[in-house]
C-alpha positions as CSV (number, residue, x, y, z in Angstrom):
1,X,0.0,0.0,0.0
2,X,1.2,3.5,-0.8
3,X,-0.1,6.9,0.2
4,X,0.5,9.9,2.4
5,X,-0.6,11.7,5.5
6,X,-0.1,15.2,6.9
7,X,2.7,16.0,9.3
8,X,2.6,19.6,10.5
9,X,3.0,21.7,7.3
10,X,4.3,18.8,5.2
11,X,3.0,15.4,4.0
12,X,4.7,12.1,4.8
13,X,4.6,9.5,2.1
14,X,4.5,5.8,3.0
15,X,4.8,2.4,1.4
16,X,3.9,-0.5,3.7
17,X,3.5,-4.2,3.3
18,X,0.7,-5.8,5.3
19,X,-0.9,-9.2,5.7
20,X,-4.7,-8.9,5.1
21,X,-7.6,-11.0,3.9
22,X,-8.9,-8.5,1.4
23,X,-8.8,-4.8,0.4
24,X,-11.1,-3.6,3.2
25,X,-9.1,-5.5,5.8
26,X,-5.8,-4.0,4.5
27,X,-7.2,-0.5,4.6
28,X,-8.4,-1.0,8.2
29,X,-5.0,-2.4,9.3
30,X,-3.2,0.5,7.6
31,X,-5.5,3.1,9.3
32,X,-5.0,1.4,12.6
33,X,-1.2,1.2,12.3
34,X,-0.5,4.7,11.2
35,X,-3.2,6.2,13.4
36,X,-1.7,4.6,16.5
37,X,1.9,5.2,15.7
38,X,1.6,8.8,14.4
39,X,-1.7,10.0,15.9
40,X,-3.2,10.7,12.5
41,X,-7.0,10.5,12.0
42,X,-8.3,8.0,9.4
43,X,-9.8,10.8,7.3
44,X,-6.4,12.5,7.0
45,X,-4.7,9.4,5.6
46,X,-4.7,9.3,1.8
47,X,-4.3,5.8,0.3
48,X,-3.1,5.9,-3.4
49,X,-2.6,2.3,-4.2
50,X,-3.5,-1.1,-2.7
51,X,-2.0,-4.1,-4.5
52,X,-1.3,-7.7,-3.8
53,X,2.4,-8.6,-3.7
54,X,4.5,-11.8,-3.7
55,X,5.3,-12.5,0.0
56,X,8.9,-13.4,-0.9
57,X,9.6,-9.9,-2.2
58,X,8.7,-8.2,1.1
59,X,11.2,-7.3,3.8
60,X,8.4,-6.5,6.4
61,X,8.8,-8.6,9.5
62,X,5.1,-9.2,9.8
63,X,4.9,-10.6,6.2
64,X,7.9,-12.8,6.6
65,X,6.7,-14.2,9.9
66,X,3.2,-14.9,8.5
67,X,4.4,-16.7,5.4
68,X,7.5,-18.4,6.9
69,X,5.9,-21.9,6.9
70,X,4.5,-21.7,3.3
71,X,7.1,-19.8,1.3
72,X,10.9,-20.1,0.9
73,X,12.7,-16.9,2.0
74,X,16.2,-18.5,1.9
75,X,17.0,-17.2,-1.6
76,X,16.2,-13.7,-0.5
77,X,18.5,-14.0,2.5
78,X,21.4,-15.2,0.4
79,X,21.1,-12.1,-1.9
80,X,21.6,-9.8,1.1
C-alpha cells in the first residue's frame, strides 16, 4: 500500500506491506497502524494504491513471519 498523511506543514509518504484477507481489511489495518503510531485520523490518511504482492519480495517482518511456513525466504536472505 502506498499513500501519504499530513505532518505539521508537510506530507509524509509511506509504502507499507501488510498481511490482510482483502482490500477492506488491508485499509483497516493501515489506518489502525498509522493512526496509533503517528496520531493521524483516518480521514487524513490518503491511500493511493492497494495491491497484492508476492510475499517473498517483502522485507516487512510481519509478512515474513506470517508466510514463513509456506514460502521459501532463503533465496532472498542469500542475496543480502
